[in-house]
C-alpha positions in Angstrom: 87.4 -83.2 -36.2 89.5 -80.7 -34.2 92.6 -79.0 -35.8 96.1 -79.4 -34.4 97.2 -76.6 -32.2 99.8 -74.2 -33.6 103.4 -75.1 -32.6 106.1 -72.7 -31.4 108.7 -71.5 -33.9 111.9 -73.6 -33.8 114.1 -70.4 -34.1 115.9 -70.0 -30.7 114.1 -67.5 -28.5 111.2 -66.8 -30.9 107.8 -66.7 -29.1 105.7 -66.8 -32.3 103.5 -69.7 -33.3 103.7 -71.5 -36.6 100.9 -72.6 -39.0 100.1 -76.3 -39.3 103.0 -78.1 -41.0 105.5 -75.3 -40.7 108.6 -75.3 -38.6 109.4 -71.6 -38.5 107.2 -68.5 -38.3 107.0 -66.3 -41.4 109.5 -63.9 -39.8 112.2 -66.6 -39.6 111.3 -68.9 -42.5 113.2 -66.9 -45.1 116.2 -66.5 -42.8 116.4 -70.3 -42.2 116.0 -71.1 -45.9 118.9 -68.8 -46.7 120.9 -70.5 -44.0 120.1 -73.9 -45.4 121.1 -73.0 -48.9 124.4 -71.5 -47.7 125.6 -73.9 -45.0 123.8 -77.2 -45.3 123.7 -77.8 -49.0 127.4 -76.8 -49.6 128.7 -75.0 -52.6 127.2 -74.9 -56.1 129.6 -76.3 -58.7 128.0 -73.9 -61.2 129.1 -70.9 -59.1 132.6 -72.3 -58.6 133.4 -73.6 -62.0 130.9 -72.4 -64.6 130.5 -73.1 -68.3 134.2 -72.6 -69.2 135.2 -75.4 -66.8 132.4 -77.7 -68.3 133.9 -77.3 -71.8 137.4 -78.1 -70.6 136.1 -81.1 -68.6 134.1 -82.5 -71.5 137.1 -82.1 -73.9 139.3 -83.9 -71.3 136.8 -86.7 -70.7 136.5 -87.2 -74.5 140.3 -87.8 -74.7 140.5 -89.8 -71.5 137.3 -91.8 -71.1 138.6 -94.2 -68.4 139.8 -93.7 -64.8 143.5 -93.2 -65.0 144.2 -94.8 -61.6 142.1 -97.9 -62.3 143.7 -98.2 -65.7 147.1 -98.5 -64.0 145.7 -101.5 -62.0 144.3 -103.1 -65.1 140.7 -102.2 -64.5 138.5 -100.5 -67.0 136.2 -98.1 -65.2 134.4 -95.1 -66.9 135.4 -91.6 -65.8 133.0 -89.8 -63.5 135.1 -86.9 -62.2 138.0 -84.8 -63.5 140.5 -84.0 -60.8 142.9 -81.1 -60.5 146.3 -82.6 -59.5 147.3 -79.2 -58.0 144.0 -77.7 -56.7 142.9 -74.3 -58.1 143.0 -73.0 -54.5 146.7 -73.8 -54.3 147.6 -72.1 -57.6 146.8 -75.0 -60.0 145.5 -74.4 -63.5 143.0 -76.0 -65.9 145.8 -77.1 -68.3 145.6 -80.8 -69.3 148.9 -81.5 -67.6 147.1 -80.6 -64.3 144.0 -82.7 -64.9 143.3 -86.4 -64.2 140.2 -88.4 -65.1 139.0 -90.5 -62.2 136.1 -92.7 -61.1 134.3 -91.4 -58.0 135.9 -94.0 -55.8 139.5 -93.0 -56.7 138.6 -89.3 -56.5 137.3 -89.7 -53.0 140.4 -91.7 -52.1 142.7 -88.9 -53.2 140.8 -86.3 -51.2 140.7 -88.5 -48.2 144.5 -89.0 -48.3 144.9 -85.2 -48.7 142.7 -84.7 -45.7 140.5 -82.0 -47.3 137.2 -84.0 -47.2 
């Protein structure tokens, strides 16, 4: 049975051919993987927050196991996210007074209203 012909590299302007099943030639493969990790996948929470934040978050979730917004409406929903009321990028801190336990739905709703997602 005949083999498939090699395909051109998908990198713009690259004249090289790729091996069977590959999208990019070896020259551009590493470059595009780096691009994918940086721009397509978004940020890593481990790089942004780290172990210190995980300890603070776990302590806060232990004290506040239910979504605070849903609790005000009389619904009991387990916490999925811990939200900074004043974001760290705007000068907020990790103090308990600046944290809020939320379910994913309420967390997305807050960020949608803020316009930053």
